ChimeraX commands (.cxc) that place a marker at each C-alpha (Angstrom):
marker #1 position 135.56,116.55,-25.31 radius 0.5
marker #1 position 132.96,113.98,-26.38 radius 0.5
marker #1 position 132.86,112.20,-29.69 radius 0.5
marker #1 position 130.00,113.51,-31.82 radius 0.5
marker #1 position 129.31,113.58,-35.53 radius 0.5
marker #1 position 128.03,116.63,-37.30 radius 0.5
marker #1 position 124.79,115.63,-39.03 radius 0.5
marker #1 position 125.28,118.15,-41.85 radius 0.5
marker #1 position 125.09,115.83,-44.86 radius 0.5
marker #1 position 126.36,118.54,-47.20 radius 0.5
marker #1 position 129.74,118.47,-45.49 radius 0.5
marker #1 position 132.33,116.29,-47.25 radius 0.5
marker #1 position 133.49,114.86,-43.96 radius 0.5
marker #1 position 132.11,114.38,-40.46 radius 0.5
marker #1 position 133.31,116.23,-37.40 radius 0.5
marker #1 position 133.89,113.59,-34.73 radius 0.5
marker #1 position 134.87,116.04,-32.01 radius 0.5
marker #1 position 131.77,118.13,-31.35 radius 0.5
marker #1 position 130.69,118.19,-27.70 radius 0.5
marker #1 position 127.33,116.81,-26.65 radius 0.5
marker #1 position 125.37,117.77,-23.54 radius 0.5
marker #1 position 123.96,114.23,-23.28 radius 0.5
marker #1 position 127.09,112.14,-23.77 radius 0.5
marker #1 position 129.50,111.59,-20.87 radius 0.5
marker #1 position 132.72,113.58,-20.84 radius 0.5
marker #1 position 135.42,111.59,-19.02 radius 0.5
marker #1 position 137.51,114.71,-18.37 radius 0.5
marker #1 position 134.93,115.85,-15.79 radius 0.5
marker #1 position 134.85,112.55,-13.89 radius 0.5
marker #1 position 136.63,112.40,-10.55 radius 0.5
marker #1 position 136.61,109.47,-8.15 radius 0.5
marker #1 position 136.71,105.71,-8.22 radius 0.5
marker #1 position 136.56,103.65,-11.41 radius 0.5
marker #1 position 133.32,101.85,-10.55 radius 0.5
marker #1 position 131.57,105.14,-9.85 radius 0.5
marker #1 position 132.81,106.50,-13.17 radius 0.5
marker #1 position 131.71,103.41,-15.10 radius 0.5
marker #1 position 128.31,103.62,-13.43 radius 0.5
marker #1 position 128.07,107.30,-14.33 radius 0.5
marker #1 position 128.97,106.60,-17.96 radius 0.5
marker #1 position 126.32,103.87,-18.25 radius 0.5
marker #1 position 123.61,105.87,-16.47 radius 0.5
marker #1 position 124.36,108.98,-18.52 radius 0.5
marker #1 position 124.35,107.17,-21.84 radius 0.5
marker #1 position 121.26,105.04,-21.24 radius 0.5
marker #1 position 118.82,107.89,-20.61 radius 0.5
marker #1 position 115.67,108.75,-22.56 radius 0.5
marker #1 position 117.31,111.99,-23.73 radius 0.5
marker #1 position 119.68,109.93,-25.86 radius 0.5
marker #1 position 116.63,108.69,-27.77 radius 0.5
marker #1 position 114.68,111.93,-27.83 radius 0.5
marker #1 position 117.59,114.09,-29.05 radius 0.5
marker #1 position 119.76,112.03,-31.41 radius 0.5
marker #1 position 121.36,115.22,-32.72 radius 0.5
marker #1 position 122.97,115.71,-29.28 radius 0.5
marker #1 position 123.67,112.09,-28.45 radius 0.5
marker #1 position 126.17,109.49,-29.48 radius 0.5
marker #1 position 127.02,109.62,-33.18 radius 0.5
marker #1 position 127.46,105.86,-33.34 radius 0.5
marker #1 position 123.93,105.20,-32.12 radius 0.5
marker #1 position 122.68,107.62,-34.75 radius 0.5
marker #1 position 124.93,107.00,-37.72 radius 0.5
marker #1 position 126.66,103.61,-37.37 radius 0.5
marker #1 position 124.90,102.04,-40.38 radius 0.5
marker #1 position 125.82,105.08,-42.51 radius 0.5
marker #1 position 129.39,105.12,-41.25 radius 0.5
marker #1 position 129.72,101.48,-42.26 radius 0.5
marker #1 position 128.96,102.54,-45.84 radius 0.5
marker #1 position 131.25,105.57,-46.13 radius 0.5
marker #1 position 133.98,105.72,-48.73 radius 0.5
marker #1 position 136.85,103.51,-47.67 radius 0.5
marker #1 position 139.18,106.53,-47.73 radius 0.5
marker #1 position 137.25,107.97,-44.75 radius 0.5
marker #1 position 137.34,104.79,-42.66 radius 0.5
marker #1 position 140.85,105.35,-41.26 radius 0.5
marker #1 position 139.74,108.75,-39.91 radius 0.5
marker #1 position 136.62,107.21,-38.32 radius 0.5
marker #1 position 138.60,104.33,-36.84 radius 0.5
marker #1 position 141.19,106.80,-35.55 radius 0.5
marker #1 position 138.51,108.74,-33.68 radius 0.5
marker #1 position 137.10,105.52,-32.23 radius 0.5
marker #1 position 140.56,104.51,-31.05 radius 0.5
marker #1 position 141.03,107.94,-29.43 radius 0.5
marker #1 position 137.68,107.66,-27.65 radius 0.5
marker #1 position 138.45,104.12,-26.50 radius 0.5
marker #1 position 141.80,105.32,-25.13 radius 0.5
marker #1 position 140.08,108.05,-23.11 radius 0.5
marker #1 position 137.52,105.58,-21.71 radius 0.5
marker #1 position 139.89,102.67,-20.97 radius 0.5
marker #1 position 140.95,103.95,-17.52 radius 0.5
marker #1 position 137.32,103.62,-16.39 radius 0.5
marker #1 position 136.88,100.02,-17.56 radius 0.5
marker #1 position 137.20,96.87,-15.47 radius 0.5
marker #1 position 140.21,94.63,-15.78 radius 0.5
marker #1 position 143.84,94.56,-14.80 radius 0.5
marker #1 position 145.34,94.17,-18.25 radius 0.5
marker #1 position 144.78,96.49,-21.20 radius 0.5
marker #1 position 143.26,93.60,-23.17 radius 0.5
marker #1 position 140.68,93.04,-20.40 radius 0.5
marker #1 position 139.83,96.74,-20.30 radius 0.5
marker #1 position 139.43,96.79,-24.11 radius 0.5
marker #1 position 137.06,93.81,-23.97 radius 0.5
marker #1 position 135.00,95.59,-21.30 radius 0.5
marker #1 position 134.95,98.80,-23.35 radius 0.5
marker #1 position 133.69,97.08,-26.49 radius 0.5
marker #1 position 131.11,95.03,-24.58 radius 0.5
marker #1 position 129.77,98.02,-22.64 radius 0.5
marker #1 position 129.70,100.50,-25.50 radius 0.5
marker #1 position 128.33,98.02,-28.04 radius 0.5
marker #1 position 125.51,97.13,-25.65 radius 0.5
marker #1 position 124.73,100.78,-24.93 radius 0.5
marker #1 position 124.75,101.78,-28.60 radius 0.5
marker #1 position 122.48,98.87,-29.49 radius 0.5
marker #1 position 120.08,99.63,-26.66 radius 0.5
marker #1 position 119.76,103.27,-27.74 radius 0.5
marker #1 position 119.23,102.25,-31.38 radius 0.5
marker #1 position 116.45,99.82,-30.41 radius 0.5
marker #1 position 114.85,102.24,-27.96 radius 0.5
marker #1 position 114.73,104.94,-30.64 radius 0.5
marker #1 position 112.63,102.63,-32.80 radius 0.5
marker #1 position 109.94,102.33,-30.16 radius 0.5
marker #1 position 107.16,104.94,-30.17 radius 0.5
marker #1 position 106.03,104.16,-26.61 radius 0.5
marker #1 position 108.11,105.99,-23.95 radius 0.5
marker #1 position 107.43,103.21,-21.43 radius 0.5
marker #1 position 108.90,100.62,-23.78 radius 0.5
marker #1 position 111.90,102.87,-24.44 radius 0.5
marker #1 position 112.47,103.18,-20.71 radius 0.5
marker #1 position 112.21,99.42,-20.33 radius 0.5
marker #1 position 114.85,98.75,-23.02 radius 0.5
marker #1 position 117.20,101.38,-21.60 radius 0.5
marker #1 position 116.59,100.25,-18.01 radius 0.5
marker #1 position 117.18,96.58,-18.77 radius 0.5
marker #1 position 120.43,97.37,-20.59 radius 0.5
marker #1 position 121.53,99.70,-17.80 radius 0.5
marker #1 position 120.77,97.13,-15.08 radius 0.5
marker #1 position 122.51,94.35,-16.98 radius 0.5
marker #1 position 125.66,96.39,-17.58 radius 0.5
marker #1 position 125.84,97.65,-14.02 radius 0.5
marker #1 position 125.47,94.10,-12.67 radius 0.5
marker #1 position 127.95,92.65,-15.17 radius 0.5
marker #1 position 130.74,95.18,-15.00 radius 0.5
marker link #1:1,2 radius 0.2
marker link #1:2,3 radius 0.2
marker link #1:3,4 radius 0.2
marker link #1:4,5 radius 0.2
marker link #1:5,6 radius 0.2
marker link #1:6,7 radius 0.2
marker link #1:7,8 radius 0.2
marker link #1:8,9 radius 0.2
marker link #1:9,10 radius 0.2
marker link #1:10,11 radius 0.2
marker link #1:11,12 radius 0.2
marker link #1:12,13 radius 0.2
marker link #1:13,14 radius 0.2
marker link #1:14,15 radius 0.2
marker link #1:15,16 radius 0.2
marker link #1:16,17 radius 0.2
marker link #1:17,18 radius 0.2
marker link #1:18,19 radius 0.2
marker link #1:19,20 radius 0.2
marker link #1:20,21 radius 0.2
marker link #1:21,22 radius 0.2
marker link #1:22,23 radius 0.2
marker link #1:23,24 radius 0.2
marker link #1:24,25 radius 0.2
marker link #1:25,26 radius 0.2
marker link #1:26,27 radius 0.2
marker link #1:27,28 radius 0.2
marker link #1:28,29 radius 0.2
marker link #1:29,30 radius 0.2
marker link #1:30,31 radius 0.2
marker link #1:31,32 radius 0.2
marker link #1:32,33 radius 0.2
marker link #1:33,34 radius 0.2
marker link #1:34,35 radius 0.2
marker link #1:35,36 radius 0.2
marker link #1:36,37 radius 0.2
marker link #1:37,38 radius 0.2
marker link #1:38,39 radius 0.2
marker link #1:39,40 radius 0.2
marker link #1:40,41 radius 0.2
marker link #1:41,42 radius 0.2
marker link #1:42,43 radius 0.2
marker link #1:43,44 radius 0.2
marker link #1:44,45 radius 0.2
marker link #1:45,46 radius 0.2
marker link #1:46,47 radius 0.2
marker link #1:47,48 radius 0.2
marker link #1:48,49 radius 0.2
marker link #1:49,50 radius 0.2
marker link #1:50,51 radius 0.2
marker link #1:51,52 radius 0.2
marker link #1:52,53 radius 0.2
marker link #1:53,54 radius 0.2
marker link #1:54,55 radius 0.2
marker link #1:55,56 radius 0.2
marker link #1:56,57 radius 0.2
marker link #1:57,58 radius 0.2
marker link #1:58,59 radius 0.2
marker link #1:59,60 radius 0.2
marker link #1:60,61 radius 0.2
marker link #1:61,62 radius 0.2
marker link #1:62,63 radius 0.2
marker link #1:63,64 radius 0.2
marker link #1:64,65 radius 0.2
marker link #1:65,66 radius 0.2
marker link #1:66,67 radius 0.2
marker link #1:67,68 radius 0.2
marker link #1:68,69 radius 0.2
marker link #1:69,70 radius 0.2
marker link #1:70,71 radius 0.2
marker link #1:71,72 radius 0.2
marker link #1:72,73 radius 0.2
marker link #1:73,74 radius 0.2
marker link #1:74,75 radius 0.2
marker link #1:75,76 radius 0.2
marker link #1:76,77 radius 0.2
marker link #1:77,78 radius 0.2
marker link #1:78,79 radius 0.2
marker link #1:79,80 radius 0.2
marker link #1:80,81 radius 0.2
marker link #1:81,82 radius 0.2
marker link #1:82,83 radius 0.2
marker link #1:83,84 radius 0.2
marker link #1:84,85 radius 0.2
marker link #1:85,86 radius 0.2
marker link #1:86,87 radius 0.2
marker link #1:87,88 radius 0.2
marker link #1:88,89 radius 0.2
marker link #1:89,90 radius 0.2
marker link #1:90,91 radius 0.2
marker link #1:91,92 radius 0.2
marker link #1:92,93 radius 0.2
marker link #1:93,94 radius 0.2
marker link #1:94,95 radius 0.2
marker link #1:95,96 radius 0.2
marker link #1:96,97 radius 0.2
marker link #1:97,98 radius 0.2
marker link #1:98,99 radius 0.2
marker link #1:99,100 radius 0.2
marker link #1:100,101 radius 0.2
marker link #1:101,102 radius 0.2
marker link #1:102,103 radius 0.2
marker link #1:103,104 radius 0.2
marker link #1:104,105 radius 0.2
marker link #1:105,106 radius 0.2
marker link #1:106,107 radius 0.2
marker link #1:107,108 radius 0.2
marker link #1:108,109 radius 0.2
marker link #1:109,110 radius 0.2
marker link #1:110,111 radius 0.2
marker link #1:111,112 radius 0.2
marker link #1:112,113 radius 0.2
marker link #1:113,114 radius 0.2
marker link #1:114,115 radius 0.2
marker link #1:115,116 radius 0.2
marker link #1:116,117 radius 0.2
marker link #1:117,118 radius 0.2
marker link #1:118,119 radius 0.2
marker link #1:119,120 radius 0.2
marker link #1:120,121 radius 0.2
marker link #1:121,122 radius 0.2
marker link #1:122,123 radius 0.2
marker link #1:123,124 radius 0.2
marker link #1:124,125 radius 0.2
marker link #1:125,126 radius 0.2
marker link #1:126,127 radius 0.2
marker link #1:127,128 radius 0.2
marker link #1:128,129 radius 0.2
marker link #1:129,130 radius 0.2
marker link #1:130,131 radius 0.2
marker link #1:131,132 radius 0.2
marker link #1:132,133 radius 0.2
marker link #1:133,134 radius 0.2
marker link #1:134,135 radius 0.2
marker link #1:135,136 radius 0.2
marker link #1:136,137 radius 0.2
marker link #1:137,138 radius 0.2
marker link #1:138,139 radius 0.2
marker link #1:139,140 radius 0.2
marker link #1:140,141 radius 0.2
marker link #1:141,142 radius 0.2
view
């Protein structure tokens, strides 16, 4: 199950558990950790994540809005982020949990930022360049 926010603004709360066809689902991954990490990065940093924000990562779409939600909702949002991080941690580099958490936050922050920037660009070639540069950097670094 992939973390996704419902974009229905009339709803009093957001559904963070809706599946997305464009976001990686770690339950389906089988094989070595590096292969899985590579798959996550390549799946996330695709043009489809820019072209279909309603099916992509909710953080890349709604992070600025989530930062402004009522403080009573923040524990629920943080809880979902912690759950997602826990599911992704086995695929991160590092021997210790702290190392894996650092890798998770570095990788996912970079991917979210790259998608946000790419979505701003009207030229598909520029979008591809932003996504490709981020993808290459992350695959070389982790």
